[in-house]
C-alpha positions, 0 to 999 in steps of 0.5 A: 386765168392769170389769178388762178395761175398765181394761186397755183404758183403760190401753192407750189412755192408754199409746198417746197417752203414747208418741206424744206422748213419742216426737214431742216427743223427735223435734221437740226433739232431732232434727238440724236437717237431719232436722227440715227434710227432713221438713217439706213446702215449703209449711210454709216458705210459711206461716212466711215469710208469718207472719214478714213480718206480724210485721215489719209487712209485711203478708200477703206472701211475697215482700215485694212482693205481698200474698196471701191464698192460705193457710188463714187460722186457721193462718196467724193462729196463727203470726204471734204465734209468729213474733213472739215467737220472732223472735230465734230461728234458723229451725230453732228457730222450726220446732221451736216450730211443730211442738211446738204442733201436737203439743199440738193433735193430742194434745188432738184425740185426748184430746177424741175419746177422751172423746167416743166413750166415750159411745157405745163400749167402750174396746176399740173406742176402742183400734181408733180410737187405732191408726188415729189413730196410723197415719194421723193423728197423725204426718201432722199434725206437718207445719208446715201447718194439718192439726193445727189443723183436726183440733183444731177437728173434735174440738171440733165433734164434742164440742160436737155431742154435748154441745149436742144440736145434732141432737136433735129438740128442741135445747138453745139452744146452736146459736149456740156450735156455729156459732162453732166451725163458723166457726173450723173453716172458717177452719182449712180453707176447703173444709170450708165443705161441712160447714156446708152438710151440717149445714144439709141435715141440720137441715132434713130430718126433724121437728125443732122450730123448725129454721129458728130453730136453723139461723138460730142456728148460721149466725149464729155462723158468720157472725160468725167468717167475715164479717170474713175475707170482707170482707177478701178482697173489699175488698183483693183484689176477691173473697171467694174467696182467690187459691189458691181461684179459681186452683185451681177451674175452676167452671163448667167441668169436666175430668171426662172427663180425670179419669175416665181416672185416677179409680182412682188417687185414694184419695179415690175409694175413701174416697168409695165407702165413705162413700157406701155408709155413708150409703145404709145408714144412711139406709134401714136403721139410722136409729133415732130412738128412742135420742136419744143415739145418734141425735144422734151418728150424725146428726152422722157423717152430716153428715160423710159428706155433706160428704165426698160434696160435697167429692169431687164438687167435686174431681171436677168443678171442681178443676184440680189433682186 
């Protein structure tokens, strides 16, 4: 068994090493035309705004109008990158950004691996590694916020387990977890639903000092989020960024039109799977006797509930679905 476990561990490490080296070679040595053609147009939007800010023009794309229509944490990260690489041609700037994303997504995999090892044999983590490589790793090297979001999600997962956020007793580290949650939301604003879901899970069931623990979490989150929200309110007159309220039809819905095309959205199938898992877990699998597993599965429950909320929002109120 020890030999088999070591073999699985070697294979997992080999997978991440091959992914890193292959991607690094692509980023550093591919033709400029190939790099640019494989990068989404929206990435240039982020780079242009960061470049303008580094030249003291503010958050603007066209050098005329200010904008807050971006995922803020990724944009903030790009500003020093663009400032320090301003002497480089645009293609090299893009390579630098993609390499930063490679470091972030590789770090995310290592954090997920170490966290999952607390609960699963390496043979199951190998299956996770294959899934991560096929559906997450390469898709995150896109010049946009994806890799940073996944990195923050990996930190949130690790800290939820380490600090026993969803245990019966708690560890007193809820404030730190709330800070990480705040940065995760800044990396992708619609992940606000994770905060809502965490609150619902914490308030349910028998937990000591659950109101105090929620206060600690959301105090940490507020410290990160409030400056961003105040900036939006003062400069743009709305805490929601312009891209948010342009895409949102709230409180009106176009539900009838969307139902006609519901089965063409991959989010629909992911929603159905996660909803079935949530029902199964809530009624048949929930076991508080094993605290270690309970903490992990409660966090997974938070992610599933978040996905349910996000899907309902996309279905009911988002205009561009």
